[in-house]
N, C-alpha and C positions, 0 to 999 in steps of 0.2 A: 837308418833312413834319415834323410834330411827333414827339416821342418816342413818344407814344401811338399814332400812325398806324404807325410803324415796328414797334413791338412787336406790334400787331395783325396786321400782315402776317407778321411772324416767327412768331407763334403759329399762324396759318393754315397757313403753310408746314410747320411742325413737325407739325401734325395730318395734313396730306396725306401728308407723309413717313412718319409712323407708320403710317397706313393702307396706304400703298404697300408698306412693309416687311412688313406682316402678311399680305399676299396670298400664298396658297400656290402661287406660280408660280416657276419657275426664273428666274434673272437674265436669261438670254438672251431669254426670252419677254417679260419686263418691258421689256427694251431694244427689242424689236420693237414693242411697244405704244406706247412713248414715241416711237419713230421715226415710227410711223404717225400719231400725234397731231401731232407737229411737222410732218410732211409735209402733212397736211390743213389745218392752221391757216395755214401759210405759203402753200400753194397757193391757198386761198380768198382770203387777203388780197392776194396778189400778182396775182391775176386779177380783183380787184374792179372795176377800170376796164373790162375786157373784158366782164365779166358785166353791169355797169351799162349799158354801151352796148347789149348784146344785148337786155336787158330793156326798155330805153327804145325801141329800134327795133321790138321785137315789139309793145309796147303802142301805139305810134304808127301802126302799119301794120295795116290791116284784114286779118283772116284770116292773119296771119303766124304761123308757128310758131317757138318759141324755139330749138330745136336747129339748124334750117337757118340761122336768123339768126346764131346763134353761130358756126356753121361758115363763114359768109360773111366773118367777120373774119380768116380765115386766108389770104385772097387777097393781102394786101399783103406777105407775107414776114416779118412781125414775129415769127411763131412760130419761125422759124429762129434769130433772135437770142435769143429767150427760151429756146429749147432749149439753145443754147450756154451761156447764163448758168446754167441748171440743172445742166449738166454740170461747170462749172468747180469747184465745191467738191470733187468727186470727185478731181480731180487734186491738190488740196491735201491731202486725206486720204491719198492714195497717197504723196505726198512725206513727210508726217508719219510714216506707217507705216514707210517705208524709213529715215527718220532715226532712229526709235526701235527699229529692228531687229525690228519686229513684222510678223506675217503677217496678211493679209486673206484669209479663206476664199473660195475660188472667184473670186479676183481677175481671172482672165482674162475672165469673163463681163462685168463692167462695163467692162473695158478695151476689149473688142471693141465693145460697144454704144456707148461714148463715142466711140471713134475713128470708127466707121461714122456715127453721128449727126452728128459734127462735120464730117467730110469731105462727106457728102451734103448737110448743111445749108449748107456753104460753096458747094458747086456750085449748089444750087438757088437760094440767095439771090442769087448772082452772076447767074445766068440770069434771075431775076425782075427784078433791077435793070437788066439790059440789055434787058428786055422781049422775050426770045427764047423764054421758056417760057410758052406760052399755054393749054395744056390745063388748065382750072380743076379738073376732077375729079382729074386726076393730081397736081396741086400740093396739093390739099386732102388727098387720101389719104396722100401722103407726109408732109405736115405733121403729120397726126394720128399716123402711125407714129413719126415723129421725136420728137414730144411725149411719146408713151407710153414710148419708149426712154429719153428724157432723164429722165422721172419715175422709171423703174426705177433708173437710174444715181444719181439724186439720193437716192432712198431708200437705196440701198446705201451712199452716202456718209454719210448721217445715221446709219445703223445702225453702220457700221464706225467712225465717229468716236466713237460712244458706247462701243463695245467697246474701242477703242484708248486712250481717255482714262484717264489714271492716276487710279485711285480713291484717295481719302484713306484710308489704312489705319486711321486713328483717327476717321473721320467718324461712324460709327455710335455709337461710345462717346461722342463729343462731344455728339451729339444726346441720347443717354440721360442724360448728366450734366446737360445743359441742362434736360431735362424734370424730372429729380429736383430740381434747384435751383429750378425754377419751383414745383414742388409744396411744397417746403420754405418758400419765400417766401409762398405762399398760406396755409400752415398758421401761419406766424409772424404774418402780417397779420391772420388771422382770429381769433386769440386775444387 
C-alpha cells in the first residue's frame, strides 16, 4: 500500500474512533456491541460455505424451503466439530484471565455450557461416526442446541476478552494529539 492509502485508512479509523468515543454509552455497553458485531461478522463468514450450499440446494430443488435444507446439513456431524471450535477460544480467555489474576463475571455459566457442549458433542460425534445414532430428529435437535450453547460461550469469550485486555492508558490522549497534529498540518498546508 502507498503512504496515501495507509493515511486514508488511518484517517477513517480515527473518525470511527472519534464517533465511537462520542457515543453516550457506558464502556461495558460498547464492549457488548463490539462483541456482537464481531460475533455476527465471524459467524456469517465462517458459515458462508454452509449457507452457500443450502442456497444452491434450495434453488436447484423444486419447492424446497431454505431452513429445512439448511438443517439437513447437520446430519453429518460437522456441527459438533464446529461447536468445539467455537468453544476453544473461551478456554484460552479463561487461561489468560487466570494468568493476569483477573475475574470473569459469572464464569461458571460458560464453563458449564462449554463442558456440557464438549462432552455431549464428543459422545454424539463418536456415535455418528460409528453409525449407531440413527434418529435424525434427535441428532438435529441436539446439534442445534449445542450450536446455540457454543455461540453463547463464544460470545462470552469475545466479550470477556475485550474486558480483560489491557487498555493503553495513553491511547485516548495519543489519538487526540494525532487529531490536533493533523489539524495543525492542514492549517499549515492551507496557508
